[in-house]
N, C-alpha and C positions, 0 to 999 in steps of 0.2 A: 476774636478779628482774626479773618481767611485773607491772607492777600495771593496774588498772581505773585508767581516767579517776576514776571515783571515789578508788578509793584516793587517787590521785597528787594531787587537788586538796584531800582534807583534811592530806597532809602540806604543802602549799606553803599550804594557809590559814596553816599553825603557822608559816609563816614572815612574814608583815607585819608583826608586831611585835614581831621580835626583830633586836638588829643581827648583822653581818657577824663573827663572832667566836667562837675553839673554844669557848668556852664556851657560846655559842646551840650548835654541834653537837652538843656532848657531852647536852647538854635533850634534842636532838631523839634520839636513840640510844637515851635515854629513854622518852622519849614513844610511840616505835616500834620497841620494840627486836628484833622479826620482822623489820624490812629492816637488809641492809646497811650497814656504816660507809661504805664504796665510794660504792654507791645516795644512800645520803640525803647525803652529799659534795656528790656530782654534782650534786642535786634542789636541792639549797644553792646555790653557786654558780652552777646559770643563773636560778633564779628571784631571784637579788639582782646580776646580772648586768641582765633585765626593768628591774630599780629603776631601775637606774644609768643607762639607755638612758634612760627614763620623764623622771627629776628632773635628764638633766644638762646640759641648755640652763639650767636658772638660776642655776648653779654657775659659769656661763658670763660671764655680765654683766659689766659693765666694773665695777658699785658692788659686784656680787659679788668679784668678784676681789681689790679694792683692799680690800674689808671685814676679808675673810679675812687680807689680806698684813702692815693695821693689826692687826689682833686677834696674828696670829705675831710680830708687833714688840712688841708690847706683851711678852706673854705670856713670851717667852725674856728681854726686859730686867728682869723681874722675877724669871725664873730657866731662865737655858737649859738647864739640867741639866733641867729638866721635859720630860712627853713634852708639850707644847706642840699640836704639830699633829696628833697623834693624836687628843688629846682632841676637838680642834676637828673636826676630821673626822665622830667618833665625835657629834659636840654635832650636827654639821650636818645628819648622813646619808647620808654621801661616803665614796667609797669613800678610805683614809686612803692609797696612792699615788698616786689619782690629785690628793686635795689635795695632794700634796708635788710631781706636776708642775705643779700652779697655781701654789704659792708659788716652788718653781725657778724658771719660765718667770720671772714677775713679778723677784724678783730679780735679773734677769741683764739683764732689760732695763734694769735702773736701774741697773745697773754696765758694763752693754756699750755700746758707741759703734754698732753692726747688733743689733737682735733674734737672740733663737739658734737655730742649726737644730735643727730634728725629732732630729737625729743627735746632735748635741750636749746635750742634754739627756735623750736614750737611755742615751748612754754614762754620763751624770752620774747613773742614776737605778740602773743595774746596778751601777756600783760609785760613790758616794757619799765617797769620799775626791779626786772629781776636784774636789766641788763647791770655789770659791774662800774656803770659809768656813765655818770649825769648828762650828759651832753647829748650822747650816744641813743641815751635811753630818749630824750626828748624829740631826737633828730628819728626815731622809729618811727617815736607815737605818732609825729605830725605826719610821714605814710601810710599809717595804717588809718589815719581816719579821715583820709585826703584821699583815700582809692577808692573809686565807686567800683571795680568790677573783681578785686586781688583783695588775698588781706582774710587774715581771724575775725574782723568784724565782719566783711562780706559772707564769710561764711557762714556767722551766725546768722547774718540776716535771713540769705538762702537757702540755710537748715528750717528758718522759721518758716517761711512764705511754703516751704516745700510743705510742713505738717498740717498749715493752716489750710492749704488745700486737700491733703487729705480728710482731711474732720471736715471740710466741707462736703467733701464726695457723701463721706461716712451720713454725713444727718442730710442729705440728700434720698440714698438708699433707704435709710430708713423711712424716713416719711412717704417713699412712697413702697412703704412696706413688704421689700427688697431682703429676702434671707441669704444671706453672706459670709465667707468667711475672710477677717481680713491677714494681710502679711503673715502678723504672729501666731496668729491660729494655727496657716499653713504647715511655717517652720516647726512649730510643734507637732504638726505631723507627720517632721522628715524631710519637709520639701529644702532645695538649697534655694532657685531661684525663682521666687513667685510674684506674679502681679500686686498689686495695694489688695486686690478685690478680687474672691471669687462668688460667683453667683451660684448658691444651691441649686436654684431652680431657673435656667435659662431661659432668655428673653429676645427678642426680638426690637430694632432699631431700624427704621428704615428701612423695613422687609432683608435685613441679614442677622441670624440669629448671633446675642451675644452668650458667652461664658463666664466674660472676665474683663475689670476694667483696672485699666492703667491710670494714672493722677499722673500731669506732669506740669508742674508751676514754672515754664517756662515759651519759648517761643518753640514751634518744631521748622529751623530749616535745616535745608537741605543736608548740612553736615552731619548735627543733631542725631537729625532723624534716624538717617542712615545707617549711624552707630548704633541709638535705639534696637532696628531692627534686628540688627545681627547679635546684639551683645546680651539684649532680652525677647523681643515682641515675638520674631518667631521659635525658642525655647517657648513662652508662655504656650503659643500655639501648638506646638509638637504636642506639648503637654494636659494643655485642658481645650481646645479646639478654640475658635473666632473668638477673639475679643475687638473688643474698642478704646481707645487711648485719646486721652479730654487735654488736651494739648490749651490751658488755661487762657493763656495770652497768643494764643492763634498759632495757623501754622499757612507753610503753601501750599495754594490748590494744589499745584500736580501732586502733592505728596501724595495725596489721599486714592489711589490707584491698586489701591490692593484689597477691596473691599470682596471684591470676589473671589477674591485666595484665602480673607478669614481675618484684615485689618480692618477694620473703623476709625478713622479720626474724625475729633468733635473739637469745637474751639472753648464749648461749653457741657455742663449734663442736657443731656433730651428730653425733648419735652414730650416726644411722640413712646413711649416705650410700650409694647406690646407684651402682655403675659401670655402664657398658656390658654387661659380661658378667653385671648383672643378682646380682651378688654383694654385701654388705656387705661394704666396705674395712676 
């Protein structure tokens, strides 16, 4: 799904005042029925992550952490089965999984001789049964399963979706009888930064020569695309020549402005691939 910048901003504006819940996503789908659920979810997640980055610092002051922890203790003291931590996160407009991390770290600091390591915290968030307090374990679990933008569950889903689309791209390349090297093969050859696939025989797409293809199982908004350009795409261009980026959930139309410089954007696998023998693959 390719959106104009104006269309994207209309969707993004609707997200300013809604909480990051599945109910909000359903309302967004009703508001924009012509957009796919996957595209809306990707935009929804990316816009919320921008919001969290803007407000992250205020939730991590010593005063804020202590206030949240005392509110948590008071809440579970009254009713340990109530979703105290989840409701607190929603009230202060912070991601539930990130609020769970704050409270878990504060709890462990008060019960351990040394500050908990990041690996210990991450392990407990992935498996709350490791938390040495049954009430807190349940509270953290509620936050993890109800967070649709952050947390270990979301990370696993994103990883699986990304891998699924890489496999899809591989299958499409094989179906077109195109010879390629994948990321693992390239790293085995000593390359550190590599696209998902390098074509051993370049092809043409819409009149542009393509040497490599990168798969992105997300929507290409301005912020993420510019980060990818400077962190990945131009590096690929410098090493391997011009290439193609597939944003499977769409992108902002105006971002596809570097075609003549060697980076082409598509929202699906191209159907008009031309090989060196000038026949459509």
